[in-house]
N, C-alpha and C positions, 0 to 999 in steps of 0.2 A: 268106278264111281269115278277118277279121272281120263283126263285127256288121255292119246296111243303114244306107244313108247319114241322117246326122244333121245339120241348120243350124248353122257358125259361129256364128255369133250369139247363137241361143237355147242352145247348149252351154255355152260356153266360161268361164262360170261368175263370171266377172266383166266390167264394162265397163272399157273403157280408164282411165278417168279413176281406179282406185281399181289397176289395177295397178302393180305396180311393173317395176323395168329390174332384178329380182336374176337375172336368167341374159344381159343383153347378153353384149354376146361368148360365152358357151356354144352349143356348137351341139349339137342334139336329136336321136337319131333314133329316132323311134315306129315298130314292130313292125305291120302292120293298121291304116293310118290312112288309109290311102281311103276309111275307111265308117263310122258306128256310133261308137263311144263312143273310136277308135281317135282318129277325126278329133274329137273334143272335145279327147283329150288331146294335140292336133298345135297346134292353134288357141290351148292355154291357155299351151304351152310361149310358143307366135309373140308373146301378148302378152306374156308375162314378157319378150323381148327375147334369146330367142333365134335362132339361126337352126333351120332345122327340115327331117327330109330321112323323106320318106313312102316308107320297104321297104314297100310293097303289090303281093301277088300280082297282081290287078286294076290292070295297065300303067293301065287308061283311068280308070280312078279316082283313082287315084296322080296320073298329069297334069293331070284336074282341081282336085283339091285342092290342089297347085304351084299352080298357076293361082288359083285366090280367094283364098290365100294374097300373092301377089305383089300380086293385084289391090287387097289392103290394107294394103300396103306392107310387106310382111317375106318374109325369107329363107327359099327353101322352094327343097329338090329334089327330086322323086319318082324314084325308082326300084326297078324291077322287080324284087320281091323273090319268093325261093319262102324260106320258114327251117326245110325240110325238104333242103334240099340246101349242105351244106356251098360248094356253089362258086359259089353266087351271092348268102352273107351276104356269104361276099370278097369280092367283087368289091362288094357294096353297102357296103362299109366301103372298101374302094379309094378308090371315087370319091365316099366322103367328104370324104376326108382328101384329094383332086386339089382336092376344090371348095373345100371351109371348111378344111382343112389341122389340125383336130384334132375329135376327139367326146369329149363330158364326158357329157351323157346315153344312155344307152339301155332306153328301154322297150319292154320283153318282152311287146306287148298283143296281136298274133297269135294265132288259137284260134279252134277248130270249136267254135261251140254255135249259131249258129241254123239252118245246115245238118239239125241230127240233127233227126228229127221229131218232133213239136212230142205223142205220143203216145209216152209212157213205157212201157220196156219191160223186163222182168225180167233178175239179170241174166245170168241162161243161156241168154234170148232175145236176147242180140245176135249179130250178127254179127261175125265174127272180125278181119274187114277193117276195119270199121266200130273195132273195139275199136284195131287198128293202128293208123290215121287218126289217131282220137285222139292214140296216142300219143307219132307221129310229127307232131302241128304241135304240140299243148297244151305239151309238155314237151323232147320234143328238140330243135324249135324255137328257147325258149329259151337253151335248152345253147349249140348252135351259133351264134347270137346274139353273144350272150355271150363265146363263145369268137374269133368274129370280130373283137369290138372291142375286148374286154382290151387287145394289143398297143400297141393307142397312148394306154389309161388309163395303164400302165402306165409306158413311156417316159413322161406327162406328171406322174407317180405321185399322180394324180388323175380322178374319175370317177364318177358316179351309174347304179347298174345299178336298175330300181323294173323288180320281175315283176308283173304279175299272176293272185293266182287268184283267190277266188272265197268267200263263204260258204258255201255247199254245203257242201264242203270241213272244215269246223268244224261244220256241223251233220250232216251226216252224212246229208244228203237220199236217201229213197228211190228206185230207178229212176238212169236215167244216169250207171250207176254205172262207167262207165268216164270220160264227164266229169268226176262228183265222185272219181273217182282221181285223171286228171290235173291236177286243180289241189290237191288236196291232195298229192299231189308236188312241188310250187311251191314251197309250207312250206320244205320237206325242203330243197330247192334254194335257195333262200333265204337258209336261215342256215349251210350247209356251204358256198356260195361266197363269206357276208360273211369269214366267215374265213379262207379261202385267199386273197382278196384284199386284204381289211386290210391287210396289211406295206405294199402299195403304196398305201395312201390309197384307198382304192376304196368307196365304199358300194355295201351290198347291199341293200336291201329292198324292200316286199312288199305289196301293196295290194291288199286283200280286198271286190269289191262285192257287192252285195246284188240281186236278180231289180231289172233297169232297164228301162224303157222305149226302147229306143236306137232302136227304128225310126220312121222317116218311114210314113204312113198303114197302122197295124199290121189287118193283120183280128178281127175280133171276136174269134176265140178267142185272138189274139196280147195283145191288149188286155185280156182277162178273166186270161188268168196274169200279165201283170206288175202287174196289176192289184193282185191277190189279194194278193200280195209285204205291200201297207198293212196287210195286218188282222191278221199275226207283228210288227208293229214298235210300240217306243215312242211314233215318233211316225208317224202316221197319213197318211202321203201316200206317190202312186206315188214312186219313186228317178229320177232321170230322168242324163243325163251327166253337167248340170251340178255336181251333187252328190260328182260322184268326181274332177273335174278340178280341183279345190286340193288334195289331199292330193297327186294328182301331181307339182305345183308344186311342194309345198313337197319331197316329197325330194329333188323334180329340184334346189333351191334350196340355199345358204351355210345356209338358217337349220337342215338336218341335217345337217351336216360334220361332229355324232360320235353320229347316232342308225348304228346298223347290226343285220342283220341282224332285224328288225322287223315284221312283219306290224300294217297300220292295218287295222281294219275298217271299213266306209265302206256303213254298211245301214240308216243309219234307229234303228238303237236294236234290231233283229232278233234279233242275237246277240253277246250281254256277256262278256267276259273278261279 
């Protein structure tokens, strides 16, 4: 439910020498963190001092990510998690609390995208089953994950929930309407959840990435698709996971304590608002 593998070293967004301990003593959960951009988020949060929970459907990938983090001296826990299953998410939250005693950050990263055929389909040719699967993971999954961690955050009277949307939701990209719709839903979800959880001192914000090259050894069609995004940007280069992790770390940190309900677009100046 996340994109393909990416390197911890290349995509953490900064070297150890310039990373602060803004998240020391905090516990961060990243869904879909066994691969791709989610793995990069987890690596950066660990660099910032957080204990990181890899909530990943692919149990083998999650365990590999946990081992890599621990080998670098960080605290990590892999939990096999299906974000469409409320029971699975409740168990993930319980294991997090049993292991680390608290939940401070949730990054709702798990999503379906890379499994969508690269050929774009008109809205009336998309299979109903594909539409339903997209909504179940990308929208319902964020809701269920937030619901699972909110009791612990409410008890603490603190927490950071960071949702991941997409620049496509702001630009109204043609085709793949189910993906774009799911990511547009996350914008409204973020604002509404921020209102509901604000009284508990819980911040809810959103990052909207642009077209990002997160795949290892991409084929020519994937590489062409990712690189094409540079043509629409003010900053004329391909976006990488390392370009995104700083925004997530900022929203997870005390630096954003008085910011909530906001969406930060990180796309090199493709969409400006």
